[in-house]
LOKOL-18325 format. One line per 8 residues: their letters; for each residue x negated, y negated, z negated of N, C-alpha, C. Coordinates in steps of 0.05 Angstrom, whole numbers, always signed. Example, Ala and Ser with C-alpha at 12.3 -4.5 7.8 and 13.67 -1.06 7.14 Angstrom:
2
AS	-264/+114/-156/-246/+90/-156/-264/+66/-156  -257/+45/-142/-273/+21/-143/-258/-1/-157
This chain:
205
MARYTGPR	+444/+684/+441/+463/+673/+421/+490/+687/+423  +498/+700/+402/+524/+715/+402/+547/+695/+401  +567/+701/+417/+591/+684/+417/+614/+700/+431  +638/+691/+427/+661/+704/+439/+662/+697/+469  +664/+717/+486/+666/+712/+515/+690/+725/+528  +708/+735/+511/+732/+749/+522/+754/+729/+531  +777/+740/+538/+799/+724/+548/+810/+704/+526  +810/+679/+533/+816/+658/+513/+846/+656/+507
LKICRNLG	+862/+657/+528/+891/+654/+524/+902/+678/+508  +889/+701/+511/+898/+725/+496/+895/+720/+466  +873/+707/+459/+868/+700/+430/+890/+680/+421  +895/+660/+437/+915/+640/+430/+943/+653/+426  +950/+671/+444/+976/+684/+442/+977/+702/+417  +955/+715/+411/+954/+732/+386/+958/+715/+361  +947/+691/+362/+949/+673/+338/+973/+655/+339  +988/+654/+361/+1012/+639/+363/+1009/+610/+367
TILPGLTT	+986/+601/+375/+982/+572/+379/+959/+567/+398  +960/+544/+412/+937/+536/+429/+915/+526/+412  +891/+535/+417/+867/+525/+403/+852/+507/+423  +854/+480/+419/+844/+461/+439/+814/+463/+443  +799/+473/+424/+770/+476/+428/+763/+500/+444  +782/+518/+448/+777/+543/+462/+786/+542/+491  +808/+528/+496/+820/+527/+523/+831/+500/+529  +832/+493/+555/+843/+468/+563/+873/+469/+569
KPTLERAF	+885/+493/+566/+914/+496/+570/+929/+480/+549  +949/+464/+557/+963/+447/+537/+983/+463/+520  +995/+484/+531/+1015/+499/+517/+1013/+529/+524  +1026/+546/+508/+1028/+574/+515/+1052/+579/+532  +1047/+590/+556/+1069/+596/+574/+1086/+619/+563  +1073/+637/+550/+1086/+660/+537/+1079/+660/+508  +1096/+649/+492/+1091/+645/+463/+1096/+670/+447  +1085/+692/+455/+1087/+717/+440/+1062/+733/+445
PPGQHGAK	+1055/+752/+428/+1030/+767/+430/+1029/+782/+457  +1004/+787/+467/+1001/+802/+492/+1007/+831/+487  +1011/+845/+509/+1016/+874/+507/+1044/+881/+516  +1049/+907/+519/+1075/+917/+529/+1098/+910/+511  +1093/+910/+484/+1114/+905/+465/+1112/+878/+452  +1096/+860/+464/+1091/+834/+451/+1115/+817/+448  +1134/+819/+467/+1158/+801/+466/+1180/+811/+448  +1177/+836/+438/+1198/+848/+422/+1197/+837/+393
RRKKDSDY	+1219/+838/+380/+1221/+828/+352/+1202/+845/+335  +1186/+832/+318/+1168/+847/+300/+1177/+843/+271  +1168/+861/+254/+1175/+858/+226/+1160/+834/+214  +1169/+825/+191/+1157/+802/+179/+1127/+807/+172  +1110/+787/+178/+1082/+790/+173/+1076/+790/+143  +1056/+806/+134/+1048/+806/+106/+1033/+781/+99  +1030/+776/+73/+1015/+752/+64/+986/+754/+74  +975/+779/+74/+947/+783/+83/+945/+775/+112
KLRLIEKQ	+964/+783/+129/+962/+777/+157/+965/+747/+162  +982/+734/+147/+985/+705/+150/+959/+691/+144  +945/+699/+123/+919/+687/+116/+898/+694/+137  +899/+718/+147/+880/+726/+168/+884/+709/+193  +908/+704/+201/+914/+688/+224/+902/+660/+221  +906/+648/+198/+896/+620/+193/+865/+620/+195  +853/+641/+184/+824/+643/+185/+814/+646/+214  +828/+663/+229/+820/+667/+257/+824/+642/+274
KLRFHYGI	+844/+626/+268/+848/+601/+282/+822/+584/+281  +812/+581/+257/+787/+564/+253/+763/+578/+267  +761/+604/+263/+737/+618/+273/+736/+617/+304  +758/+621/+317/+758/+621/+346/+758/+593/+358  +771/+574/+344/+771/+547/+354/+742/+536/+355  +727/+540/+333/+700/+530/+331/+679/+549/+344  +688/+573/+352/+669/+591/+365/+648/+602/+347  +656/+611/+323/+637/+620/+302/+643/+650/+296
LERQFTRY	+622/+665/+295/+624/+693/+288/+630/+696/+258  +639/+720/+250/+649/+724/+222/+628/+719/+201  +603/+728/+206/+583/+725/+185/+576/+696/+181  +574/+681/+202/+568/+652/+199/+591/+637/+187  +616/+645/+194/+639/+632/+183/+641/+637/+153  +634/+661/+144/+634/+667/+116/+614/+650/+101  +591/+644/+113/+571/+626/+101/+582/+598/+98  +598/+589/+118/+610/+562/+116/+630/+561/+92
VAEAARQK	+646/+582/+89/+665/+583/+67/+650/+583/+40  +629/+599/+38/+613/+600/+13/+601/+573/+7  +590/+559/+27/+579/+533/+23/+600/+513/+15  +624/+514/+27/+646/+496/+19/+654/+501/-9  +654/+526/-19/+661/+532/-46/+641/+522/-66  +615/+520/-58/+594/+511/-76/+595/+480/-80  +605/+466/-60/+605/+437/-61/+627/+426/-79  +624/+402/-87/+645/+389/-104/+670/+383/-88
GPTGANLV	+693/+384/-100/+718/+377/-86/+732/+402/-77  +756/+398/-64/+772/+421/-54/+756/+437/-33  +756/+463/-36/+742/+480/-17/+752/+477/+12  +778/+475/+15/+790/+472/+42/+781/+447/+56  +781/+425/+41/+772/+399/+52/+742/+400/+59  +726/+413/+41/+698/+415/+47/+693/+432/+72  +708/+453/+75/+705/+471/+98/+711/+456/+124  +732/+440/+124/+739/+424/+148/+716/+404/+154
RLLESRLD	+705/+392/+134/+683/+373/+139/+659/+386/+150  +652/+410/+140/+629/+425/+150/+633/+433/+179  +657/+443/+186/+662/+452/+213/+664/+429/+233  +677/+407/+225/+680/+385/+243/+654/+370/+247  +635/+374/+229/+609/+360/+231/+589/+375/+249  +596/+398/+259/+579/+413/+277/+574/+396/+302  +550/+398/+313/+542/+382/+336/+559/+389/+360  +563/+415/+365/+578/+423/+389/+607/+413/+387
NLVWRLGL	+618/+413/+363/+646/+403/+360/+647/+373/+365  +627/+358/+355/+627/+329/+358/+623/+321/+387  +606/+336/+402/+603/+330/+431/+630/+333/+445  +645/+354/+437/+672/+358/+448/+691/+336/+440  +691/+329/+414/+709/+309/+404/+704/+281/+416  +679/+276/+424/+672/+251/+437/+682/+250/+465  +691/+273/+476/+701/+274/+503/+681/+281/+524  +658/+291/+516/+636/+297/+535/+638/+325/+546
AATIPAAR	+658/+341/+537/+661/+368/+547/+691/+375/+544  +700/+393/+562/+728/+401/+561/+735/+419/+539  +716/+435/+530/+720/+454/+508/+695/+455/+491  +697/+468/+468/+673/+471/+451/+652/+489/+463  +660/+511/+477/+639/+527/+491/+624/+511/+511  +638/+493/+526/+624/+476/+545/+606/+456/+531  +614/+446/+508/+598/+428/+493/+573/+442/+482  +577/+467/+474/+554/+483/+464/+533/+487/+486
QLVVHGHI	+543/+490/+510/+524/+493/+533/+507/+468/+537  +520/+445/+535/+506/+419/+537/+484/+417/+516  +491/+425/+492/+471/+423/+470/+448/+443/+474  +454/+468/+480/+434/+488/+483/+415/+482/+506  +425/+469/+527/+408/+462/+550/+393/+437/+546  +394/+425/+523/+377/+403/+516/+385/+375/+526  +411/+372/+532/+421/+346/+542/+429/+326/+520  +429/+335/+495/+439/+319/+473/+417/+312/+453
SVDGTRVD	+418/+288/+443/+400/+280/+421/+415/+267/+398  +404/+269/+375/+416/+258/+350/+396/+238/+339  +404/+213/+337/+385/+192/+327/+359/+192/+343  +361/+197/+369/+338/+195/+387/+321/+221/+388  +329/+241/+373/+314/+266/+372/+330/+288/+386  +317/+302/+406/+330/+323/+420/+338/+346/+401  +363/+354/+402/+373/+376/+385/+387/+396/+403  +378/+421/+402/+389/+442/+419/+403/+464/+402
RPSFSVGV	+410/+457/+378/+423/+477/+360/+453/+468/+356  +472/+483/+367/+500/+476/+366/+511/+472/+337  +500/+488/+318/+509/+487/+291/+497/+463/+274  +480/+448/+287/+468/+425/+273/+489/+407/+260  +486/+401/+235/+506/+384/+221/+499/+355/+223  +517/+340/+235/+513/+311/+239/+526/+295/+216  +510/+278/+204/+520/+263/+181/+532/+236/+188  +545/+224/+169/+557/+197/+173/+535/+177/+179
GQTITIRE	+540/+161/+200/+521/+140/+208/+502/+149/+230  +501/+175/+235/+483/+185/+256/+495/+181/+284  +478/+178/+304/+486/+173/+331/+480/+196/+350  +500/+204/+366/+497/+225/+385/+496/+213/+413  +476/+220/+428/+473/+209/+455/+466/+230/+475  +473/+225/+500/+463/+241/+522/+435/+231/+529  +416/+249/+531/+388/+241/+535/+385/+225/+561  +367/+207/+561/+363/+188/+583/+359/+203/+609
KSRAKPFI	+342/+223/+610/+335/+237/+635/+358/+254/+644  +378/+259/+627/+401/+276/+635/+423/+259/+647  +423/+233/+642/+446/+216/+650/+449/+214/+680  +427/+217/+695/+428/+214/+724/+439/+238/+738  +441/+260/+724/+452/+284/+736/+481/+281/+744  +489/+290/+768/+517/+286/+777/+538/+297/+758  +533/+321/+746/+553/+332/+729/+556/+317/+703  +534/+305/+694/+535/+288/+670/+551/+262/+676
QALLEASA	+546/+251/+700/+561/+227/+708/+591/+233/+709  +598/+257/+719/+626/+265/+720/+638/+268/+692  +622/+278/+674/+632/+281/+646/+636/+254/+633  +619/+235/+638/+622/+208/+627/+646/+194/+638  +651/+198/+664/+675/+186/+676/+701/+198/+664  +701/+225/+661/+724/+238/+649/+728/+231/+620  +707/+224/+606/+709/+218/+577/+725/+193/+572  +727/+175/+592/+741/+150/+587/+770/+154/+581
SRSRPAYL	+782/+175/+590/+810/+180/+586/+816/+199/+562  +795/+208/+549/+798/+227/+527/+804/+212/+501  +822/+223/+485/+827/+211/+458/+807/+221/+439  +800/+205/+418/+780/+213/+399/+791/+208/+371  +781/+224/+351/+790/+220/+324/+779/+193/+313  +792/+184/+291/+785/+158/+280/+757/+157/+268  +746/+180/+261/+720/+180/+248/+696/+178/+268  +703/+176/+295/+683/+174/+315/+687/+148/+332
EFDPSKAA	+665/+137/+341/+666/+116/+362/+648/+124/+384  +655/+114/+409/+639/+122/+432/+637/+99/+452  +612/+95/+462/+607/+74/+481/+598/+88/+507  +617/+90/+527/+610/+104/+552/+586/+91/+567  +583/+65/+565/+561/+52/+579/+534/+60/+569  +533/+68/+543/+508/+77/+531/+507/+107/+529  +529/+120/+536/+531/+150/+532/+525/+157/+504  +535/+142/+485/+528/+146/+456/+553/+144/+439
GKVLAAPT	+554/+162/+419/+576/+161/+400/+564/+161/+372  +580/+152/+353/+571/+149/+325/+592/+160/+306  +582/+174/+285/+600/+184/+264/+604/+162/+244  +629/+153/+242/+636/+130/+224/+643/+138/+196  +654/+162/+193/+663/+171/+167/+663/+202/+167  +666/+213/+143/+668/+242/+141/+695/+251/+150  +696/+272/+167/+722/+282/+177/+739/+294/+155  +765/+292/+158/+784/+303/+138/+804/+322/+152
REDMPFTV	+822/+334/+136/+842/+352/+147/+859/+338/+168  +865/+312/+164/+882/+297/+183/+868/+294/+210  +843/+298/+211/+828/+295/+237/+828/+321/+253  +838/+342/+241/+839/+368/+256/+856/+366/+281  +848/+377/+303/+864/+375/+328/+887/+395/+330  +891/+411/+310/+913/+430/+310/+920/+436/+281  +943/+448/+277/+952/+454/+250/+941/+480/+239  +930/+479/+215/+919/+503/+202/+922/+500/+172
NTQAVVEY	+928/+522/+158/+931/+522/+129/+904/+530/+117  +889/+510/+109/+862/+515/+99/+863/+530/+72  +884/+525/+56/+887/+539/+31/+889/+569/+35  +904/+577/+56/+906/+605/+63/+879/+617/+70  +862/+602/+83/+835/+611/+90/+819/+615/+65  +820/+596/+46/+806/+599/+21/+816/+623/+6  +842/+628/+5/+853/+651/-8/+844/+677/+5  +841/+677/+31/+832/+701/+45/+804/+710/+36
YSQKL	+787/+690/+30/+759/+696/+22/+756/+697/-8  +776/+692/-23/+774/+689/-52/+762/+714/-66  +768/+737/-55/+757/+762/-67/+734/+774/-51  +725/+759/-30/+704/+769/-14/+677/+756/-20  +678/+733/-33/+653/+718/-39/+643/+723/-67
């Protein structure tokens, strides 16, 4: 399974913001791009680069390669309603993201590992595909035989102190969470201009 495995803080510094799904660091210690000349004053960014940055924020936060991300944008454009809002809903509904948002993993890559290794089920059915789209009303649980594992117990204990978006509920005693509503832009864990992302792809689709 192809995914980004490079330095995570370098990506955050390039984009000028912490991506909470990519790293557990709360802030950027050096809020300027990496490299010898990163701290020096740069010329004003072009409109294209500003749109590119917004697109890369989403792509790296959710851990999606370019071809798959393009498919998400195309699907969002086909659906009814604003494309940006549709894109957020599609990305936030990914199983690996929801496992992270429920507090069962420190980052989305860690959540993806839980899913791929078969520890997660949706409505009682084992799902090992991180991109699986979870709908409103569906329940995400840690599988019964996985709950006794020490590292799973540690994750459940740590999840008690994690904050969760309003569209999710979680019962630590049952190791189960439920999607209460469709996610919206306001549920995003960081600031991103989705309209700029749509404009970036407007001539590519």
